N, CA, C and O atoms as a DFTB+ gen file, in Angstrom:
788 C
 N C O
     1  1       5.826       5.401      46.463
     2  2       7.026       4.714      46.026
     3  2       7.241       3.440      46.830
     4  3       7.565       2.398      46.260
     5  1       7.065       3.507      48.147
     6  2       7.257       2.337      48.989
     7  2       6.322       1.216      48.556
     8  3       6.703       0.046      48.579
     9  1       5.099       1.568      48.161
    10  2       4.123       0.579      47.713
    11  2       4.619      -0.138      46.465
    12  3       4.366      -1.330      46.292
    13  1       5.329       0.586      45.588
    14  2       5.858      -0.015      44.369
    15  2       7.101      -0.853      44.644
    16  3       7.279      -1.906      44.033
    17  1       7.954      -0.407      45.546
    18  2       9.213      -1.093      45.782
    19  2       9.013      -2.374      46.578
    20  3       9.773      -3.325      46.397
    21  1       8.011      -2.428      47.458
    22  2       7.799      -3.612      48.280
    23  2       7.729      -4.891      47.468
    24  3       8.402      -5.857      47.827
    25  1       6.943      -4.955      46.381
    26  2       6.933      -6.207      45.617
    27  2       8.314      -6.565      45.088
    28  3       8.659      -7.744      44.997
    29  1       9.098      -5.567      44.743
    30  2      10.439      -5.830      44.243
    31  2      11.344      -6.411      45.308
    32  3      12.071      -7.370      45.049
    33  1      11.309      -5.841      46.511
    34  2      12.110      -6.377      47.601
    35  2      11.658      -7.792      47.914
    36  3      12.479      -8.683      48.132
    37  1      10.363      -7.990      47.935
    38  2       9.812      -9.299      48.219
    39  2      10.300     -10.305      47.196
    40  3      10.791     -11.375      47.553
    41  1      10.167      -9.967      45.940
    42  2      10.595     -10.882      44.880
    43  2      12.101     -11.084      44.914
    44  3      12.588     -12.190      44.678
    45  1      12.841     -10.021      45.207
    46  2      14.294     -10.152      45.252
    47  2      14.711     -11.121      46.338
    48  3      15.555     -11.989      46.112
    49  1      14.128     -10.980      47.505
    50  2      14.516     -11.850      48.598
    51  2      14.073     -13.278      48.362
    52  3      14.753     -14.217      48.776
    53  1      12.960     -13.450      47.712
    54  2      12.488     -14.799      47.446
    55  2      13.209     -15.398      46.256
    56  3      13.626     -16.556      46.293
    57  1      13.357     -14.615      45.204
    58  2      13.897     -15.161      43.967
    59  2      15.406     -15.110      43.885
    60  3      15.996     -15.814      43.066
    61  1      16.049     -14.300      44.708
    62  2      17.462     -14.077      44.495
    63  2      18.357     -14.426      45.666
    64  3      19.572     -14.256      45.568
    65  1      17.815     -14.901      46.755
    66  2      18.652     -15.074      47.935
    67  2      19.501     -16.326      47.857
    68  3      19.141     -17.309      47.210
    69  1      20.627     -16.264      48.526
    70  2      21.499     -17.413      48.625
    71  2      22.469     -17.512      47.469
    72  3      22.153     -17.116      46.347
    73  1      23.618     -18.026      47.733
    74  2      24.610     -18.201      46.672
    75  2      24.479     -19.597      46.102
    76  3      24.254     -20.558      46.838
    77  1      24.619     -19.708      44.812
    78  2      24.568     -21.023      44.184
    79  2      25.901     -21.714      44.374
    80  3      26.895     -21.081      44.731
    81  1      25.917     -22.997      44.137
    82  2      27.135     -23.768      44.304
    83  2      28.170     -23.468      43.241
    84  3      29.348     -23.756      43.457
    85  1      27.803     -22.920      42.133
    86  2      28.759     -22.628      41.080
    87  2      28.189     -21.603      40.147
    88  3      27.100     -21.078      40.374
    89  1      28.923     -21.316      39.095
    90  2      28.477     -20.297      38.160
    91  2      27.450     -20.888      37.211
    92  3      27.737     -21.878      36.536
    93  1      26.282     -20.315      37.144
    94  2      25.208     -20.826      36.299
    95  2      25.405     -20.345      34.868
    96  3      26.181     -19.425      34.610
    97  1      24.694     -20.976      33.946
    98  2      24.827     -20.652      32.530
    99  2      24.392     -19.229      32.232
   100  3      24.980     -18.585      31.363
   101  1      23.398     -18.724      32.911
   102  2      22.940     -17.355      32.701
   103  2      22.551     -16.757      34.037
   104  3      22.416     -17.461      35.037
   105  1      22.375     -15.452      34.036
   106  2      21.966     -14.778      35.267
   107  2      20.630     -15.343      35.733
   108  3      20.464     -15.661      36.911
   109  1      19.688     -15.465      34.821
   110  2      18.365     -15.967      35.177
   111  2      18.446     -17.382      35.722
   112  3      17.783     -17.707      36.707
   113  1      19.257     -18.233      35.088
   114  2      19.422     -19.596      35.598
   115  2      19.935     -19.577      37.028
   116  3      19.467     -20.336      37.876
   117  1      20.897     -18.705      37.287
   118  2      21.437     -18.616      38.639
   119  2      20.361     -18.154      39.615
   120  3      20.258     -18.683      40.721
   121  1      19.561     -17.172      39.212
   122  2      18.511     -16.677      40.097
   123  2      17.504     -17.767      40.419
   124  3      17.055     -17.897      41.558
   125  1      17.156     -18.543      39.412
   126  2      16.196     -19.624      39.634
   127  2      16.741     -20.651      40.619
   128  3      15.993     -21.208      41.423
   129  1      18.042     -20.896      40.555
   130  2      18.665     -21.841      41.479
   131  2      18.677     -21.315      42.914
   132  3      18.762     -22.090      43.867
   133  1      18.591     -20.000      43.056
   134  2      18.739     -19.379      44.371
   135  2      17.426     -19.203      45.134
   136  3      17.440     -18.733      46.272
   137  1      16.328     -19.559      44.549
   138  2      15.026     -19.352      45.180
   139  2      14.911     -20.085      46.513
   140  3      14.346     -19.544      47.463
   141  1      15.419     -21.264      46.596
   142  2      15.161     -22.155      47.726
   143  2      15.542     -21.589      49.091
   144  3      14.812     -21.811      50.057
   145  1      16.642     -20.875      49.207
   146  2      17.104     -20.455      50.534
   147  2      16.106     -19.570      51.275
   148  3      15.792     -19.835      52.435
   149  1      15.614     -18.546      50.636
   150  2      14.684     -17.651      51.326
   151  2      13.344     -18.333      51.561
   152  3      12.731     -18.153      52.613
   153  1      12.891     -19.106      50.597
   154  2      11.627     -19.820      50.791
   155  2      11.752     -20.755      51.985
   156  3      10.835     -20.850      52.801
   157  1      12.884     -21.447      52.091
   158  2      13.090     -22.324      53.253
   159  2      13.077     -21.512      54.541
   160  3      12.507     -21.941      55.544
   161  1      13.701     -20.347      54.513
   162  2      13.714     -19.495      55.706
   163  2      12.300     -19.067      56.076
   164  3      11.910     -19.126      57.243
   165  1      11.529     -18.631      55.069
   166  2      10.166     -18.166      55.330
   167  2       9.249     -19.291      55.787
   168  3       8.313     -19.057      56.552
   169  1       9.513     -20.514      55.322
   170  2       8.636     -21.638      55.643
   171  2       9.160     -22.512      56.773
   172  3       8.487     -23.461      57.175
   173  1      10.335     -22.218      57.290
   174  2      10.942     -23.033      58.341
   175  2      10.095     -22.980      59.611
   176  3       9.947     -21.910      60.202
   177  1       9.532     -24.121      60.047
   178  2       8.697     -24.129      61.256
   179  2       9.458     -23.652      62.491
   180  3       8.860     -23.084      63.404
   181  1      10.769     -23.878      62.527
   182  2      11.571     -23.457      63.675
   183  2      11.704     -21.941      63.756
   184  3      12.105     -21.410      64.791
   185  1      11.368     -21.235      62.665
   186  2      11.472     -19.774      62.647
   187  2      10.107     -19.093      62.628
   188  3      10.026     -17.875      62.468
   189  1       9.050     -19.856      62.786
   190  2       7.689     -19.295      62.753
   191  2       7.321     -18.695      64.109
   192  3       7.878     -19.065      65.142
   193  1       6.384     -17.774      64.080
   194  2       5.836     -17.199      65.303
   195  2       6.566     -15.957      65.771
   196  3       7.707     -15.694      65.390
   197  1       5.870     -15.202      66.610
   198  2       6.409     -13.920      67.075
   199  2       7.628     -14.093      67.970
   200  3       8.480     -13.206      68.021
   201  1       7.731     -15.213      68.674
   202  2       8.887     -15.412      69.550
   203  2      10.164     -15.687      68.759
   204  3      11.263     -15.592      69.305
   205  1      10.028     -16.020      67.503
   206  2      11.180     -16.319      66.655
   207  2      11.494     -15.182      65.678
   208  3      12.302     -15.354      64.766
   209  1      10.861     -14.032      65.864
   210  2      11.011     -12.919      64.919
   211  2      12.467     -12.496      64.753
   212  3      12.921     -12.277      63.630
   213  1      13.205     -12.379      65.859
   214  2      14.601     -11.941      65.753
   215  2      15.440     -12.939      64.972
   216  3      16.248     -12.543      64.132
   217  1      15.261     -14.228      65.237
   218  2      16.007     -15.257      64.506
   219  2      15.642     -15.243      63.025
   220  3      16.512     -15.360      62.162
   221  1      14.356     -15.099      62.740
   222  2      13.877     -15.070      61.354
   223  2      14.458     -13.869      60.614
   224  3      14.923     -13.992      59.481
   225  1      14.427     -12.702      61.268
   226  2      14.975     -11.493      60.645
   227  2      16.476     -11.634      60.418
   228  3      16.995     -11.188      59.395
   229  1      17.176     -12.252      61.370
   230  2      18.613     -12.465      61.207
   231  2      18.878     -13.363      59.991
   232  3      19.782     -13.093      59.200
   233  1      18.090     -14.424      59.851
   234  2      18.260     -15.330      58.706
   235  2      17.978     -14.606      57.390
   236  3      18.674     -14.825      56.399
   237  1      16.964     -13.750      57.379
   238  2      16.651     -12.998      56.161
   239  2      17.737     -11.968      55.854
   240  3      18.075     -11.745      54.691
   241  1      18.286     -11.339      56.905
   242  2      19.382     -10.385      56.690
   243  2      20.607     -11.091      56.110
   244  3      21.286     -10.555      55.235
   245  1      20.881     -12.297      56.607
   246  2      22.000     -13.066      56.061
   247  2      21.763     -13.372      54.587
   248  3      22.693     -13.340      53.782
   249  1      20.516     -13.669      54.240
   250  2      20.190     -13.949      52.841
   251  2      20.423     -12.714      51.971
   252  3      20.897     -12.838      50.841
   253  1      20.097     -11.526      52.481
   254  2      20.299     -10.316      51.678
   255  2      21.776     -10.053      51.434
   256  3      22.144      -9.458      50.420
   257  1      22.619     -10.490      52.352
   258  2      24.063     -10.323      52.179
   259  2      24.542     -11.058      50.931
   260  3      25.507     -10.646      50.288
   261  1      23.862     -12.141      50.600
   262  2      24.219     -12.954      49.441
   263  2      23.588     -12.434      48.149
   264  3      23.898     -12.937      47.069
   265  1      22.720     -11.449      48.244
   266  2      21.927     -11.006      47.096
   267  2      22.253      -9.587      46.654
   268  3      22.373      -9.317      45.459
   269  1      22.396      -8.682      47.612
   270  2      22.534      -7.260      47.298
   271  2      23.975      -6.785      47.442
   272  3      24.679      -7.183      48.370
   273  1      24.402      -5.942      46.530
   274  2      25.685      -5.259      46.626
   275  2      25.403      -3.941      47.345
   276  3      25.177      -2.908      46.715
   277  1      25.422      -4.000      48.667
   278  2      25.007      -2.854      49.475
   279  2      25.875      -1.627      49.228
   280  3      25.363      -0.509      49.174
   281  1      27.176      -1.821      49.076
   282  2      28.062      -0.667      48.855
   283  2      27.734       0.024      47.536
   284  3      27.706       1.253      47.469
   285  1      27.487      -0.756      46.495
   286  2      27.152      -0.161      45.199
   287  2      25.785       0.516      45.249
   288  3      25.598       1.580      44.657
   289  1      24.837      -0.090      45.946
   290  2      23.515       0.535      46.074
   291  2      23.629       1.856      46.835
   292  3      23.009       2.852      46.461
   293  1      24.430       1.856      47.911
   294  2      24.622       3.083      48.688
   295  2      25.297       4.151      47.834
   296  3      24.924       5.324      47.891
   297  1      26.295       3.743      47.037
   298  2      26.987       4.695      46.156
   299  2      26.014       5.310      45.165
   300  3      26.023       6.523      44.952
   301  1      25.178       4.484      44.561
   302  2      24.201       4.990      43.596
   303  2      23.185       5.909      44.277
   304  3      22.790       6.930      43.714
   305  1      22.771       5.549      45.472
   306  2      21.774       6.356      46.177
   307  2      22.344       7.712      46.601
   308  3      21.626       8.712      46.614
   309  1      23.618       7.744      46.944
   310  2      24.235       9.004      47.361
   311  2      24.677       9.840      46.161
   312  3      24.888      11.046      46.286
   313  1      24.817       9.206      45.012
   314  2      25.149       9.928      43.783
   315  2      26.496      10.619      43.868
   316  3      27.460      10.058      44.388
   317  1      26.559      11.841      43.354
   318  2      27.802      12.602      43.300
   319  2      28.397      12.915      44.662
   320  3      29.583      13.232      44.759
   321  1      27.602      12.832      45.703
   322  2      28.104      13.120      47.053
   323  2      29.008      12.006      47.575
   324  3      29.753      12.211      48.534
   325  1      28.948      10.836      46.954
   326  2      29.774       9.696      47.362
   327  2      31.263      10.010      47.194
   328  3      32.078       9.657      48.048
   329  1      31.611      10.673      46.093
   330  2      33.020      10.926      45.775
   331  2      33.730      11.739      46.848
   332  3      34.922      11.536      47.078
   333  1      33.042      12.634      47.495
   334  2      33.655      13.488      48.505
   335  2      33.731      12.868      49.887
   336  3      34.199      13.512      50.826
   337  1      33.279      11.632      50.030
   338  2      33.267      10.980      51.338
   339  2      34.536      10.159      51.540
   340  3      35.081       9.595      50.591
   341  1      34.992      10.099      52.773
   342  2      36.166       9.280      53.109
   343  2      35.763       7.801      53.123
   344  3      34.577       7.474      53.066
   345  1      36.743       6.925      53.199
   346  2      36.457       5.490      53.274
   347  2      35.586       5.149      54.471
   348  3      34.658       4.347      54.364
   349  1      35.886       5.760      55.615
   350  2      35.098       5.510      56.828
   351  2      33.667       6.013      56.658
   352  3      32.718       5.347      57.071
   353  1      33.514       7.190      56.048
   354  2      32.168       7.729      55.815
   355  2      31.383       6.847      54.850
   356  3      30.182       6.640      55.028
   357  1      32.058       6.330      53.833
   358  2      31.383       5.454      52.875
   359  2      30.912       4.174      53.560
   360  3      29.793       3.714      53.332
   361  1      31.774       3.605      54.399
   362  2      31.401       2.380      55.120
   363  2      30.219       2.651      56.048
   364  3      29.290       1.848      56.135
   365  1      30.262       3.791      56.741
   366  2      29.166       4.146      57.638
   367  2      27.873       4.353      56.854
   368  3      26.814       3.871      57.256
   369  1      27.961       5.071      55.733
   370  2      26.758       5.335      54.950
   371  2      26.194       4.042      54.374
   372  3      24.977       3.867      54.325
   373  1      27.065       3.137      53.938
   374  2      26.599       1.852      53.409
   375  2      25.812       1.101      54.473
   376  3      24.741       0.562      54.194
   377  1      26.341       1.064      55.694
   378  2      25.639       0.379      56.786
   379  2      24.308       1.061      57.100
   380  3      23.305       0.388      57.335
   381  1      24.298       2.386      57.103
   382  2      23.057       3.119      57.370
   383  2      22.036       2.894      56.259
   384  3      20.851       2.704      56.533
   385  1      22.489       2.913      55.011
   386  2      21.581       2.706      53.884
   387  2      20.988       1.301      53.937
   388  3      19.788       1.116      53.735
   389  1      21.829       0.327      54.207
   390  2      21.325      -1.045      54.335
   391  2      20.278      -1.119      55.446
   392  3      19.218      -1.719      55.266
   393  1      20.574      -0.513      56.585
   394  2      19.618      -0.507      57.690
   395  2      18.303       0.140      57.301
   396  3      17.231      -0.332      57.679
   397  1      18.392       1.224      56.543
   398  2      17.195       1.932      56.087
   399  2      16.334       1.034      55.202
   400  3      15.118       0.964      55.378
   401  1      16.968       0.349      54.254
   402  2      16.239      -0.544      53.356
   403  2      15.635      -1.705      54.141
   404  3      14.466      -2.046      53.961
   405  1      16.439      -2.307      55.009
   406  2      15.928      -3.435      55.787
   407  2      14.772      -3.008      56.682
   408  3      13.777      -3.722      56.806
   409  1      14.904      -1.861      57.293
   410  2      13.843      -1.363      58.181
   411  2      12.557      -1.125      57.403
   412  3      11.465      -1.428      57.884
   413  1      12.692      -0.583      56.204
   414  2      11.515      -0.242      55.406
   415  2      10.837      -1.468      54.812
   416  3       9.613      -1.488      54.681
   417  1      11.605      -2.491      54.451
   418  2      11.025      -3.564      53.646
   419  2      11.164      -4.980      54.188
   420  3      10.317      -5.824      53.898
   421  1      12.195      -5.264      54.957
   422  2      12.481      -6.652      55.302
   423  2      11.353      -7.336      56.062
   424  3      11.008      -8.477      55.753
   425  1      10.776      -6.663      57.047
   426  2       9.703      -7.302      57.817
   427  2       8.487      -7.599      56.942
   428  3       7.735      -8.537      57.209
   429  1       8.302      -6.796      55.902
   430  2       7.161      -7.014      55.004
   431  2       7.352      -8.253      54.127
   432  3       6.380      -8.822      53.630
   433  1       8.596      -8.664      53.941
   434  2       8.881      -9.848      53.131
   435  2       8.220     -11.079      53.748
   436  3       7.867     -12.026      53.044
   437  1       8.061     -11.054      55.046
   438  2       7.455     -12.197      55.732
   439  2       6.019     -12.447      55.286
   440  3       5.472     -13.520      55.539
   441  1       5.420     -11.493      54.641
   442  2       4.046     -11.667      54.154
   443  2       3.983     -12.484      52.867
   444  3       2.899     -12.823      52.394
   445  1       5.135     -12.796      52.310
   446  2       5.163     -13.569      51.064
   447  2       4.433     -14.894      51.264
   448  3       4.660     -15.604      52.244
   449  1       3.556     -15.209      50.322
   450  2       2.787     -16.456      50.443
   451  2       2.724     -17.204      49.117
   452  3       1.674     -17.714      48.724
   453  1       3.856     -17.259      48.441
   454  2       3.939     -18.077      47.245
   455  2       3.502     -17.419      45.955
   456  3       3.240     -18.118      44.976
   457  1       3.412     -16.085      45.917
   458  2       3.039     -15.407      44.676
   459  2       4.048     -15.769      43.584
   460  3       5.256     -15.774      43.825
   461  1       3.549     -16.070      42.385
   462  2       4.461     -16.495      41.316
   463  2       5.322     -15.356      40.779
   464  3       4.905     -14.200      40.706
   465  1       6.537     -15.736      40.407
   466  2       7.474     -14.816      39.772
   467  2       7.734     -15.350      38.376
   468  3       8.149     -16.496      38.207
   469  1       7.490     -14.519      37.384
   470  2       7.726     -14.909      35.992
   471  2       8.991     -14.223      35.498
   472  3       9.174     -13.018      35.676
   473  1       9.846     -14.999      34.883
   474  2      11.080     -14.454      34.323
   475  2      10.809     -14.052      32.886
   476  3      10.424     -14.880      32.061
   477  1      11.013     -12.766      32.588
   478  2      10.627     -12.220      31.281
   479  2      11.823     -11.998      30.361
   480  3      11.660     -11.483      29.255
   481  1      13.013     -12.374      30.796
   482  2      14.184     -12.226      29.945
   483  2      15.329     -11.548      30.664
   484  3      15.187     -11.053      31.782
   485  1      16.450     -11.539      30.004
   486  2      17.638     -10.903      30.569
   487  2      18.470     -10.304      29.451
   488  3      18.372     -10.707      28.292
   489  1      19.281      -9.347      29.819
   490  2      20.292      -8.829      28.903
   491  2      21.566      -8.686      29.719
   492  3      21.555      -8.132      30.819
   493  1      22.652      -9.184      29.176
   494  2      23.927      -9.141      29.890
   495  2      25.006      -8.628      28.960
   496  3      25.048      -8.959      27.774
   497  1      25.878      -7.811      29.529
   498  2      27.022      -7.301      28.781
   499  2      28.199      -7.248      29.736
   500  3      28.250      -6.401      30.629
   501  1      29.140      -8.151      29.546
   502  2      30.299      -8.195      30.425
   503  2      29.904      -8.539      31.844
   504  3      29.296      -9.577      32.106
   505  1      30.258      -7.654      32.751
   506  2      30.016      -7.888      34.176
   507  2      28.675      -7.335      34.650
   508  3      28.392      -7.354      35.848
   509  1      27.847      -6.844      33.732
   510  2      26.573      -6.224      34.105
   511  2      25.421      -6.919      33.402
   512  3      25.556      -7.393      32.274
   513  1      24.287      -6.970      34.087
   514  2      23.113      -7.626      33.504
   515  2      21.845      -7.003      34.067
   516  3      21.844      -6.387      35.133
   517  1      20.779      -7.184      33.323
   518  2      19.441      -6.817      33.788
   519  2      18.571      -8.051      33.609
   520  3      18.507      -8.631      32.525
   521  1      17.904      -8.442      34.685
   522  2      16.952      -9.548      34.620
   523  2      15.564      -8.955      34.791
   524  3      15.281      -8.268      35.772
   525  1      14.706      -9.233      33.821
   526  2      13.341      -8.710      33.845
   527  2      12.404      -9.785      34.386
   528  3      12.398     -10.922      33.914
   529  1      11.616      -9.399      35.383
   530  2      10.666     -10.339      35.971
   531  2       9.299      -9.685      36.097
   532  3       9.146      -8.473      35.948
   533  1       8.328     -10.516      36.373
   534  2       6.969     -10.064      36.668
   535  2       6.519     -10.810      37.910
   536  3       6.520     -12.040      37.940
   537  1       6.138     -10.068      38.928
   538  2       5.586     -10.662      40.141
   539  2       4.079     -10.540      40.054
   540  3       3.552      -9.448      39.840
   541  1       3.388     -11.645      40.218
   542  2       1.929     -11.627      40.186
   543  2       1.442     -11.554      41.630
   544  3       1.647     -12.484      42.410
   545  1       0.795     -10.441      41.979
   546  2       0.333     -10.237      43.348
   547  2      -0.881     -11.109      43.650
   548  3      -1.465     -11.716      42.753
   549  1      -1.246     -11.159      44.915
   550  2      -2.428     -11.935      45.326
   551  2      -3.688     -11.450      44.628
   552  3      -4.624     -12.222      44.417
   553  1      -3.711     -10.176      44.272
   554  2      -4.873      -9.606      43.587
   555  2      -4.829      -9.872      42.084
   556  3      -5.723      -9.446      41.353
   557  1      -3.795     -10.573      41.621
   558  2      -3.681     -10.887      40.202
   559  2      -3.008      -9.805      39.380
   560  3      -2.914      -9.927      38.158
   561  1      -2.536      -8.743      40.031
   562  2      -1.851      -7.661      39.322
   563  2      -0.420      -8.094      39.011
   564  3       0.260      -8.672      39.859
   565  1       0.025      -7.811      37.805
   566  2       1.390      -8.130      37.404
   567  2       2.266      -6.901      37.608
   568  3       1.975      -5.831      37.073
   569  1       3.334      -7.052      38.378
   570  2       4.240      -5.947      38.680
   571  2       5.573      -6.205      37.977
   572  3       6.222      -7.224      38.212
   573  1       5.975      -5.266      37.110
   574  2       7.247      -5.392      36.384
   575  2       8.396      -5.002      37.301
   576  3       8.405      -3.914      37.878
   577  1       9.367      -5.904      37.428
   578  2      10.535      -5.652      38.265
   579  2      11.781      -6.018      37.476
   580  3      11.953      -7.164      37.061
   581  1      12.644      -5.036      37.274
   582  2      13.929      -5.280      36.616
   583  2      15.021      -5.223      37.675
   584  3      15.070      -4.297      38.484
   585  1      15.887      -6.214      37.658
   586  2      17.012      -6.264      38.587
   587  2      18.277      -5.904      37.831
   588  3      18.673      -6.607      36.901
   589  1      18.908      -4.815      38.229
   590  2      20.202      -4.443      37.659
   591  2      21.257      -5.130      38.515
   592  3      21.289      -4.978      39.736
   593  1      22.108      -5.880      37.854
   594  2      23.035      -6.720      38.595
   595  2      24.448      -6.596      38.050
   596  3      24.662      -6.200      36.904
   597  1      25.407      -6.946      38.898
   598  2      26.796      -7.004      38.456
   599  2      27.423      -8.285      38.995
   600  3      27.072      -8.766      40.073
   601  1      28.349      -8.816      38.224
   602  2      28.984     -10.076      38.604
   603  2      30.205      -9.795      39.457
   604  3      31.052      -8.970      39.114
   605  1      30.275     -10.494      40.567
   606  2      31.445     -10.436      41.438
   607  2      31.872     -11.869      41.690
   608  3      31.151     -12.649      42.313
   609  1      33.051     -12.204      41.198
   610  2      33.532     -13.580      41.209
   611  2      32.519     -14.433      40.456
   612  3      32.309     -14.211      39.264
   613  1      31.898     -15.382      41.099
   614  2      30.955     -16.244      40.388
   615  2      29.512     -15.975      40.796
   616  3      28.636     -16.808      40.564
   617  1      29.260     -14.828      41.398
   618  2      27.902     -14.490      41.833
   619  2      27.451     -13.206      41.177
   620  3      28.249     -12.309      40.905
   621  1      26.167     -13.137      40.931
   622  2      25.544     -11.907      40.452
   623  2      24.857     -11.253      41.639
   624  3      24.087     -11.899      42.349
   625  1      25.133      -9.969      41.857
   626  2      24.548      -9.225      42.969
   627  2      23.698      -8.076      42.440
   628  3      24.038      -7.454      41.434
   629  1      22.603      -7.802      43.115
   630  2      21.712      -6.700      42.745
   631  2      22.348      -5.385      43.170
   632  3      22.796      -5.247      44.308
   633  1      22.389      -4.412      42.250
   634  2      22.846      -3.076      42.618
   635  2      21.749      -2.034      42.429
   636  3      21.941      -0.861      42.749
   637  1      20.602      -2.460      41.910
   638  2      19.430      -1.583      41.804
   639  2      18.233      -2.426      41.389
   640  3      18.384      -3.486      40.781
   641  1      17.060      -1.948      41.722
   642  2      15.814      -2.566      41.287
   643  2      14.942      -1.482      40.688
   644  3      14.830      -0.384      41.234
   645  1      14.329      -1.797      39.568
   646  2      13.435      -0.853      38.908
   647  2      12.049      -1.490      38.910
   648  3      11.803      -2.476      38.214
   649  1      11.153      -0.913      39.700
   650  2       9.805      -1.455      39.859
   651  2       8.832      -0.541      39.134
   652  3       8.679       0.630      39.481
   653  1       8.176      -1.098      38.119
   654  2       7.234      -0.322      37.306
   655  2       7.888       0.973      36.811
   656  3       7.258       2.032      36.800
   657  1       9.157       0.875      36.402
   658  2       9.867       2.017      35.835
   659  2      10.510       2.948      36.847
   660  3      11.128       3.939      36.456
   661  1      10.382       2.658      38.143
   662  2      10.933       3.525      39.185
   663  2      12.136       2.839      39.830
   664  3      12.014       1.755      40.399
   665  1      13.295       3.484      39.732
   666  2      14.531       2.942      40.301
   667  2      14.579       3.198      41.804
   668  3      14.341       4.315      42.263
   669  1      14.891       2.145      42.568
   670  2      15.015       2.273      44.014
   671  2      16.115       3.265      44.373
   672  3      15.902       4.164      45.186
   673  1      17.295       3.103      43.765
   674  2      18.404       3.980      44.138
   675  2      18.192       5.412      43.654
   676  3      18.587       6.355      44.339
   677  1      17.582       5.588      42.500
   678  2      17.310       6.949      42.009
   679  2      16.292       7.649      42.899
   680  3      16.394       8.852      43.138
   681  1      15.316       6.903      43.387
   682  2      14.317       7.477      44.279
   683  2      14.971       7.962      45.578
   684  3      14.712       9.077      46.031
   685  1      15.811       7.124      46.167
   686  2      16.516       7.545      47.380
   687  2      17.479       8.689      47.080
   688  3      17.618       9.607      47.888
   689  1      18.148       8.645      45.923
   690  2      19.090       9.714      45.558
   691  2      18.388      11.068      45.520
   692  3      18.941      12.063      45.989
   693  1      17.190      11.116      44.972
   694  2      16.438      12.377      44.916
   695  2      16.149      12.888      46.326
   696  3      16.283      14.081      46.599
   697  1      15.755      11.987      47.213
   698  2      15.471      12.387      48.596
   699  2      16.743      12.848      49.308
   700  3      16.746      13.877      49.984
   701  1      17.822      12.079      49.151
   702  2      19.080      12.418      49.815
   703  2      19.648      13.734      49.283
   704  3      20.129      14.559      50.060
   705  1      19.596      13.937      47.969
   706  2      20.095      15.180      47.380
   707  2      19.372      16.393      47.944
   708  3      19.987      17.422      48.221
   709  1      18.070      16.262      48.111
   710  2      17.283      17.382      48.643
   711  2      17.726      17.737      50.059
   712  3      17.869      18.914      50.392
   713  1      17.944      16.723      50.891
   714  2      18.388      16.981      52.267
   715  2      19.775      17.619      52.260
   716  3      20.013      18.590      52.978
   717  1      20.684      17.084      51.461
   718  2      22.044      17.632      51.402
   719  2      22.027      19.049      50.832
   720  3      22.752      19.920      51.314
   721  1      21.204      19.283      49.809
   722  2      21.125      20.608      49.179
   723  2      20.613      21.661      50.160
   724  3      21.127      22.779      50.207
   725  1      19.601      21.297      50.940
   726  2      19.005      22.271      51.855
   727  2      19.693      22.302      53.216
   728  3      19.472      23.223      54.003
   729  1      20.525      21.300      53.495
   730  2      21.201      21.264      54.787
   731  2      22.644      20.806      54.605
   732  3      23.509      21.611      54.260
   733  1      22.915      19.510      54.835
   734  2      24.284      19.005      54.698
   735  2      24.275      17.481      54.687
   736  3      23.273      16.845      55.015
   737  1      25.411      16.914      54.305
   738  2      25.569      15.460      54.361
   739  2      25.412      14.986      55.801
   740  3      24.776      13.963      56.056
   741  1      25.984      15.721      56.731
   742  2      25.908      15.355      58.146
   743  2      24.459      15.301      58.624
   744  3      24.096      14.443      59.429
   745  1      23.635      16.221      58.125
   746  2      22.213      16.222      58.490
   747  2      21.513      14.994      57.918
   748  3      20.641      14.419      58.570
   749  1      21.883      14.590      56.716
   750  2      21.316      13.371      56.133
   751  2      21.644      12.174      57.015
   752  3      20.765      11.373      57.333
   753  1      22.895      12.052      57.406
   754  2      23.317      10.935      58.260
   755  2      22.555      10.974      59.578
   756  3      22.104       9.938      60.068
   757  1      22.411      12.168      60.155
   758  2      21.683      12.299      61.419
   759  2      20.241      11.838      61.266
   760  3      19.718      11.130      62.127
   761  1      19.593      12.239      60.169
   762  2      18.197      11.855      59.931
   763  2      18.056      10.342      59.770
   764  3      17.116       9.745      60.295
   765  1      18.982       9.728      59.050
   766  2      18.907       8.269      58.876
   767  2      19.124       7.574      60.213
   768  3      18.407       6.629      60.546
   769  1      20.111       8.036      60.983
   770  2      20.348       7.441      62.309
   771  2      19.109       7.550      63.183
   772  3      18.734       6.597      63.866
   773  1      18.478       8.717      63.158
   774  2      17.265       8.919      63.958
   775  2      16.173       7.958      63.527
   776  3      15.488       7.375      64.367
   777  1      16.008       7.790      62.237
   778  2      14.977       6.880      61.728
   779  2      15.249       5.441      62.151
   780  3      14.315       4.678      62.399
   781  1      16.515       5.073      62.233
   782  2      16.872       3.696      62.578
   783  2      16.880       3.434      64.078
   784  3      16.897       2.280      64.506
   785  1      16.866       4.509      64.890
   786  2      16.937       4.300      66.349
   787  2      15.581       3.981      66.949
   788  3      15.473       3.779      68.158
């Protein structure tokens, strides 16, 4: 699963980072306008090299803040268990989930080397949209990535990614449900904290 999701995270950070100056005509138009920020971060000579890793990661994390709806992604990943959590628990879980995603994928984004992203269409209904893309890997393989998005004010934020038919949040939900079913929510939180430490 991680092998499938990596191209999606990579494409999301490259194709979707940064807020546009205004509301674009379509979701896809807005995404195309947003490419520059992450590419500039990845190509910035002042952020190159191992001594600049922390600064580079901080810049990439800031870019994800403009792209992903972390609370909605965490809610989807936790599924029905979200409803029984307090506001403080939800905030904590959102931060832990974000950390988990960043830990798993963010450093790998640095390997991006200009692979093309093809926009294959979009469908939008009200405040929700799906943008279909194809990332062409260095090996020439085309990877289908659908971005499920919702509009907040004048920005579209990702709340799920479906890579080759596999939903990121559904995949995590299955793993989290199993831990909660066989143990407890508290054990899930403990395991995530341990992984992040």
